[in-house]
C-alpha positions as CSV (number, residue, x, y, z in Angstrom):
1,M,-24.1,-64.9,106.7
2,N,-21.2,-62.6,107.2
3,N,-22.1,-60.2,109.9
4,K,-18.8,-58.3,110.5
5,T,-19.0,-54.9,112.1
6,R,-15.9,-53.5,110.4
7,Y,-13.5,-54.3,107.6
8,A,-10.4,-56.3,108.4
9,D,-7.0,-54.6,108.7
10,K,-5.9,-56.2,105.4
11,E,-9.0,-54.8,103.6
12,L,-8.5,-51.4,105.2
13,K,-4.9,-51.5,103.9
14,E,-6.2,-52.1,100.3
15,F,-8.6,-49.2,100.7
16,R,-5.9,-47.0,102.0
17,K,-3.8,-47.7,98.9
18,L,-6.7,-47.0,96.6
19,I,-7.6,-43.7,98.4
20,E,-4.0,-42.5,98.4
21,E,-3.7,-43.1,94.7
22,K,-7.0,-41.2,94.2
23,I,-5.7,-38.3,96.3
24,D,-2.5,-38.1,94.3
25,K,-4.5,-38.1,91.0
26,A,-7.0,-35.6,92.4
27,K,-4.1,-33.3,93.5
28,A,-2.5,-33.5,90.0
29,D,-5.9,-32.7,88.4
30,L,-6.3,-29.7,90.8
31,E,-2.9,-28.4,89.8
32,L,-3.9,-28.6,86.2
33,L,-7.1,-26.7,86.9
34,R,-5.1,-24.1,88.8
35,S,-2.5,-23.6,86.1
36,A,-5.2,-23.4,83.4
37,Y,-6.9,-20.8,85.5
38,M,-3.7,-18.8,86.0
39,N,-2.7,-18.9,82.4
40,N,-6.1,-17.8,81.1
41,G,-5.3,-14.1,81.4
42,N,-2.4,-13.9,79.0
43,N,-3.3,-15.6,75.7
44,G,-2.9,-12.8,73.2
45,T,-5.4,-10.2,74.1
46,E,-3.6,-7.7,71.8
47,D,-6.3,-8.2,69.2
48,T,-7.4,-5.4,66.9
49,A,-11.0,-6.4,66.5
50,P,-12.8,-5.1,69.6
51,T,-15.8,-7.4,69.1
52,F,-13.6,-10.4,69.0
53,K,-11.8,-9.2,72.1
54,A,-15.1,-8.8,73.9
55,F,-16.2,-12.3,72.8
56,E,-12.8,-13.7,74.0
57,E,-13.1,-12.0,77.4
58,G,-16.6,-13.4,77.7
59,S,-15.6,-16.9,77.0
60,E,-12.5,-16.4,79.2
61,T,-14.8,-15.4,82.1
62,M,-16.9,-18.5,81.5
63,S,-14.0,-20.8,81.5
64,K,-12.5,-19.1,84.6
65,E,-15.8,-19.6,86.4
66,A,-16.1,-23.2,85.2
67,N,-12.5,-23.8,86.3
68,T,-13.1,-22.3,89.7
69,Q,-16.2,-24.5,90.2
70,L,-14.2,-27.6,89.1
71,A,-11.3,-26.6,91.4
72,I,-13.7,-26.2,94.4
73,R,-15.3,-29.6,93.7
74,Q,-11.8,-31.1,93.4
75,E,-10.7,-29.6,96.7
76,K,-13.9,-31.0,98.4
77,F,-13.2,-34.5,96.8
78,I,-9.6,-34.4,98.2
79,R,-10.9,-33.4,101.6
80,D,-13.5,-36.2,101.5
81,L,-10.8,-38.7,100.6
82,K,-8.5,-37.5,103.4
83,N,-11.4,-37.9,105.8
84,A,-11.8,-41.4,104.6
85,L,-8.1,-42.0,105.5
86,V,-8.9,-40.8,109.0
87,R,-11.7,-43.3,109.2
88,I,-9.3,-46.0,108.1
89,E,-7.0,-45.0,111.0
90,N,-10.0,-45.2,113.4
91,K,-11.1,-48.5,111.8
92,T,-14.5,-47.0,111.2
93,Y,-14.0,-46.9,107.4
94,G,-16.7,-48.5,105.4
95,I,-19.4,-48.4,108.1
96,C,-22.6,-46.7,107.1
97,R,-23.2,-43.7,109.4
98,V,-26.9,-44.2,109.3
99,T,-27.4,-48.0,109.5
100,G,-24.2,-48.9,111.1
101,K,-23.8,-51.8,108.6
102,L,-20.8,-52.3,106.4
103,I,-21.0,-50.5,103.1
104,N,-20.8,-52.8,100.1
105,K,-17.2,-53.3,98.9
106,K,-18.1,-52.6,95.3
107,R,-19.6,-49.3,96.3
108,L,-16.4,-48.4,98.2
109,Y,-14.2,-49.2,95.2
110,L,-16.4,-46.9,93.1
111,V,-16.9,-44.2,95.8
112,P,-14.1,-44.7,98.3
113,H,-15.2,-41.7,100.4
114,A,-18.7,-43.0,100.8
115,T,-20.2,-42.8,104.3
116,L,-23.6,-44.1,103.4
117,S,-24.7,-47.5,102.2
118,I,-27.0,-47.7,99.2
119,E,-29.8,-48.6,101.6
120,A,-29.3,-45.4,103.7
121,K,-28.9,-43.3,100.5
122,N,-32.2,-44.6,99.2
123,M,-33.9,-43.7,102.5
124,Q,-32.9,-40.1,102.0
125,K,-34.8,-39.8,98.7
């Protein structure tokens, strides 16, 4: 039975690469959200039909709100990924903060910023 207390440096290197790629993609997505949010205000509001204008402004407010929520979530995701990089530096990456056991590699590939093993996550329910 493999009873390691931490991931090997080689494995940590692989995870770092994965996380850095995810950060780059997340930053690009965040930029898209921000630019969509910025451009929302100027798409032809010189409309003659006041009801249509009101409807447009309503849907615009909705999408701005949705965009803001997405941007906030994206910023948190980036922050979580950066924290994971710090854990890689400290060589504490992939260790469950509840059980102290290694988090399953498959889980880390799917959720690279995870700090809980499935076991610990299930205990929280």
